[in-house]
ZAVEX-517435 format. One line per field, with one value per residue (C-alpha): z, x, y; residue in three letters. Coordinates in steps of 0.5 Angstrom, whole numbers. Each point is the difference from the previous one (the first is absolute). Example, Ala and Ser with C-alpha at 12.3 -4.5 7.8 and 13.67 -1.06 7.14 Angstrom:
2
pz	c(16, -2);
px	c(25, 2);
py	c(-9, 7);
residu	c(ala, ser);
END
This chain:
148
pz	c(145, -2, -7, -4, -4, -6, 3, 3, -6, -4, 3, 0, -8, -1, 4, -4, -7, 3, 3, -5, -7, -1, -3, -5, 0, 5, -2, 5, 0, 3, 5, 2, 1, 4, 4, 1, -2, -5, -7, -1, 7, -3, -6, 4, 4, -6, -3, 6, 0, -8, 1, 6, -4, 4, -6, -7, -5, -6, -5, -4, 1, 5, 3, 7, 5, 2, 5, -3, 5, 3, 6, 5, -3, 2, 7, 4, 1, -7, 0, 5, -3, -7, 4, 6, -2, 6, 6, 5, 7, 3, -5, 3, -3, 3, -5, -6, -4, -2, 6, 5, 1, 2, 6, 6, 5, -5, 2, 8, -2, 4, -4, -7, 0, 3, -6, -5, 3, 0, -7, -2, 4, -3, -7, 1, 2, -6, -4, 3, -3, -7, -4, -1, 8, -1, -5, 5, 5, -4, -2, 8, 1, -5, -5, -7, -6, -5, -6, -7);
px	c(305, -5, -3, -1, -6, 2, 0, -7, -3, 4, -3, -7, 1, 2, -6, -5, 3, -1, -7, -3, 3, -3, 6, -1, 6, -2, 1, 4, -6, -4, 4, 2, -8, -1, 6, 0, 7, 3, 1, 7, 2, -3, 4, 6, -1, -1, 6, 3, -5, 2, 7, -1, -5, -6, -4, 0, -3, -5, 0, -6, -7, -2, 7, 3, 3, -1, 4, 6, -2, -6, -2, 2, 7, 1, 1, 1, 7, 1, -4, 4, 7, -2, -1, 4, 6, 2, -5, 5, -2, 7, 6, 6, 7, 1, -5, 2, 5, 3, 1, 1, 7, -2, -4, 4, -2, -2, -2, 0, -6, -6, -5, 2, -5, -6, 1, 0, -6, -4, 2, -2, -6, -2, 1, -3, -7, 0, 2, -6, -6, -1, -4, -5, -1, -1, -6, -3, 0, -3, -6, 0, -1, -5, 4, -5, 4, 1, 1, 0);
py	c(222, 5, -2, 6, 2, -2, -7, 0, 4, -6, -5, 3, 1, -7, -2, 4, -3, -7, 1, 5, -1, -7, -3, 6, 6, 5, 7, 5, 5, -5, -3, 7, 2, -6, 0, 8, 0, 5, -3, 2, -3, -6, 0, 1, -6, -4, 1, -4, -5, -1, -1, -5, -4, 2, 3, 0, 5, -1, 6, 3, 3, -6, -1, 1, -4, -7, -4, -4, -6, -3, 4, -6, 0, 8, 1, 6, -1, 0, 7, 3, -3, 3, 7, 0, -5, -3, -2, 0, 3, 0, -1, -4, 0, -7, -3, 4, -4, 7, 3, -6, 2, 7, -3, 2, -6, -5, -6, 2, 5, -2, 4, -2, -7, 4, 5, -5, -4, 7, 1, -7, 1, 6, -2, -7, 4, 5, -6, -4, 5, 0, 5, -6, 0, 8, -2, -5, 6, 5, -5, -2, 8, 0, 5, 0, -2, 5, -3, 4);
residu	c(unk, unk, unk, unk, unk, unk, unk, unk, unk, unk, unk, unk, unk, unk, unk, unk, unk, unk, unk, unk, unk, unk, unk, unk, unk, unk, unk, unk, unk, unk, unk, unk, unk, unk, unk, unk, unk, unk, unk, unk, unk, unk, unk, unk, unk, unk, unk, unk, unk, unk, unk, unk, unk, unk, unk, unk, unk, unk, unk, unk, unk, unk, unk, unk, unk, unk, unk, unk, unk, unk, unk, unk, unk, unk, unk, unk, unk, unk, unk, unk, unk, unk, unk, unk, unk, unk, unk, unk, unk, unk, unk, unk, unk, unk, unk, unk, unk, unk, unk, unk, unk, unk, unk, unk, unk, unk, unk, unk, unk, unk, unk, unk, unk, unk, unk, unk, unk, unk, unk, unk, unk, unk, unk, unk, unk, unk, unk, unk, unk, unk, unk, unk, unk, unk, unk, unk, unk, unk, unk, unk, unk, unk, unk, unk, unk, unk, unk, unk);
END
């Protein structure tokens, strides 16, 4: 599995909202400047985030984007699934209820449990890191907050 730039930029953008906005709506132009990401690209990523309930929009002159949930309730897994969809490294028909009947060796497969465990561990790892954790890392790195 190779994560796309949409995912890596999306993680940075949500970190930026949580770290720099001080609870106020963050403007895409500010996020783009701080994170060196194209504003248009951020807007494309935010479409998926809005659909998946990670961010919400505030309209008006002081509008922008806010996290839809508290930062400790948004994990990297949530972000990855919003952008990439499934986080499985290895797909296995044995554990897919729609394709289980198509598996040629079924319960006799020695690798199926390994792939299942691998997928579960990767998912668990991503779910264990939150946007709040990223903010803590930012603070530990000495990233200066740019609150408008």
